[in-house]
C-alpha positions as CSV (number, residue, x, y, z in Angstrom):
1,M,10.4,-11.2,-1.8
2,I,8.8,-7.6,-1.6
3,K,11.4,-5.5,-0.6
4,F,9.3,-1.8,-0.2
5,V,5.6,-1.1,-0.7
6,L,5.6,2.7,-2.7
7,M,2.0,4.6,-3.6
8,V,2.5,7.9,-5.3
9,N,0.4,9.9,-7.1
10,R,0.3,10.7,-11.0
11,Q,1.8,13.5,-10.6
12,G,5.0,11.0,-8.5
13,Q,4.1,12.6,-5.3
14,T,4.8,9.8,-2.8
15,R,1.2,9.1,-0.7
16,L,2.5,5.9,1.6
17,S,5.8,4.0,1.7
18,R,6.5,0.9,3.7
19,Y,10.3,-0.6,3.9
20,Y,10.4,-4.7,4.5
21,Q,14.1,-4.8,4.8
22,P,16.5,-1.7,6.4
23,V,17.3,0.8,4.2
24,E,19.1,4.2,5.1
25,L,17.1,7.6,4.6
26,S,19.4,9.0,2.6
27,R,19.2,5.9,0.3
28,R,15.1,5.9,0.2
29,A,14.5,9.1,-1.6
30,A,17.3,8.3,-4.9
31,L,15.3,4.9,-4.2
32,E,12.0,5.8,-4.5
33,S,12.5,8.4,-7.3
34,D,14.1,5.8,-9.5
35,V,11.1,3.5,-9.1
36,V,8.6,6.3,-9.5
37,R,10.4,6.9,-12.8
38,C,10.5,3.6,-14.0
39,C,7.0,3.1,-13.3
40,L,5.7,6.3,-15.2
41,S,7.4,5.2,-18.3
42,R,7.4,1.8,-18.1
43,K,6.2,0.3,-21.5
44,K,2.9,-1.1,-21.6
45,D,3.2,-4.7,-22.4
46,Q,5.1,-5.8,-19.4
47,N,3.2,-8.4,-17.4
48,E,4.0,-8.5,-14.0
49,L,0.6,-10.3,-12.8
50,S,1.0,-11.0,-9.5
51,I,2.0,-7.4,-8.5
52,Y,-0.8,-6.3,-9.9
53,E,-2.8,-8.5,-8.2
54,L,-1.1,-7.3,-5.1
55,V,-2.1,-3.8,-5.7
56,H,-5.5,-4.5,-7.3
57,N,-6.6,-6.4,-4.3
58,F,-5.0,-3.3,-1.7
59,V,-7.1,-1.0,-3.9
60,E,-10.0,-2.9,-2.9
61,V,-9.7,-3.5,0.6
62,L,-9.5,0.3,0.8
63,D,-12.3,1.4,-1.1
64,K,-14.3,-1.3,1.3
65,Y,-13.1,0.7,4.5
66,F,-13.1,4.4,3.2
67,S,-15.9,3.6,0.6
68,R,-14.5,4.9,-2.5
69,V,-10.9,5.7,-0.8
70,S,-9.6,9.0,-2.2
71,E,-6.2,10.1,-2.4
72,L,-7.2,12.5,0.5
73,D,-8.2,9.7,3.0
74,I,-5.0,7.7,1.9
75,M,-2.9,10.9,3.3
76,F,-5.6,11.4,6.3
77,N,-5.7,8.2,7.5
78,L,-2.1,6.8,6.8
79,D,-1.7,5.0,10.2
80,R,-4.8,2.8,8.8
81,V,-3.8,2.6,5.7
82,H,-0.5,1.2,7.5
83,I,-2.6,-1.2,9.2
84,I,-4.7,-2.6,6.0
85,L,-0.8,-2.7,4.3
86,D,0.7,-4.6,7.4
87,E,-2.1,-7.2,7.3
88,M,-1.2,-7.8,3.8
89,I,2.0,-7.8,3.9
90,Q,4.2,-9.1,6.4
91,N,8.2,-9.3,6.6
92,G,8.6,-8.9,2.2
93,H,5.3,-11.9,2.1
94,I,2.1,-11.5,1.2
95,V,0.2,-13.4,4.0
96,E,-3.3,-12.5,3.8
97,T,-5.5,-11.4,0.5
98,N,-9.2,-11.7,2.2
99,K,-11.0,-8.7,2.4
100,S,-12.6,-9.6,5.5
101,R,-9.7,-10.8,7.3
102,V,-7.3,-7.7,6.5
103,L,-10.2,-5.6,7.7
104,A,-11.0,-7.3,10.9
105,P,-8.8,-5.3,13.1
106,L,-10.1,-2.2,12.0
107,T,-13.5,-3.6,12.5
108,A,-12.5,-4.0,15.7
109,L,-11.2,-0.5,16.9
110,D,-13.9,1.1,15.0
111,K,-16.2,-0.7,17.1
112,M,-14.0,0.0,20.1
113,A,-13.8,3.8,19.2
114,D,-18.0,3.8,19.1
115,G,-18.7,2.1,21.8
């Protein structure tokens, strides 16, 4: 079960966090810094293929929606990034990986905004 998703840049700055279990705000900062420290110092021979695949799929969906996603796209459209993530993961479980289905709610919102 996925407990939280954390997206950071190479400098370790948090750009997105979504928790699927209650975590006190005071605990989140320490937890996030521990995770970042572990990820930035991890060995290259670890094999967490399913998580890598989820991250890869998430980035592909972001690329499809934003036409080559950038860090600024994430920072200035955080609500839309959360919608994408929520379509993929619910209550800590991966529920959808199909890019078109993940983007369907945003496509509908964009059509309503344009029309």
